[in-house]
C-alpha positions, 0 to 999 in steps of 0.5 A: 866143414861140418860141425864136430861130432861128440863120441861117447863110449860105453862099457867095452867100447870105453875100455877099448878107446881108452877115453869116455868121450872125444870129438870127431870130424863131422860130415861122416856116416857111421861106417866112415866114423868107425874107420876114423875111430879104428885108425885113431884107437887101433884094432881092439876098438875097430873090432868093437865098432863092428858089432856095436849099436849106435845112438845118434842124439838118443835115437838108434841109427841103423843106416851106417851109410847115411851122413850123420847130422851136424854136431850130433852126439854119437853113443857107442854101445857094445853088445851087453851080456846078461839079461 
């Protein structure tokens, strides 16, 4: 079994999840992780995850199908308004 991921939520993602940070199962891709988190927290978070950007260990992750590294920290960043 892969080491657990740490998921950190920011702004609207934090509001939708209702938590600042939580563990998630390892060995998943971003798409799979989004499915797990959407089931865990409901449609409001699932909608945010569809448009969010993700940092994996501080680096932007564009490939949503690539398995995440073991014990990674995944930051969920919803689109931000303003400039």
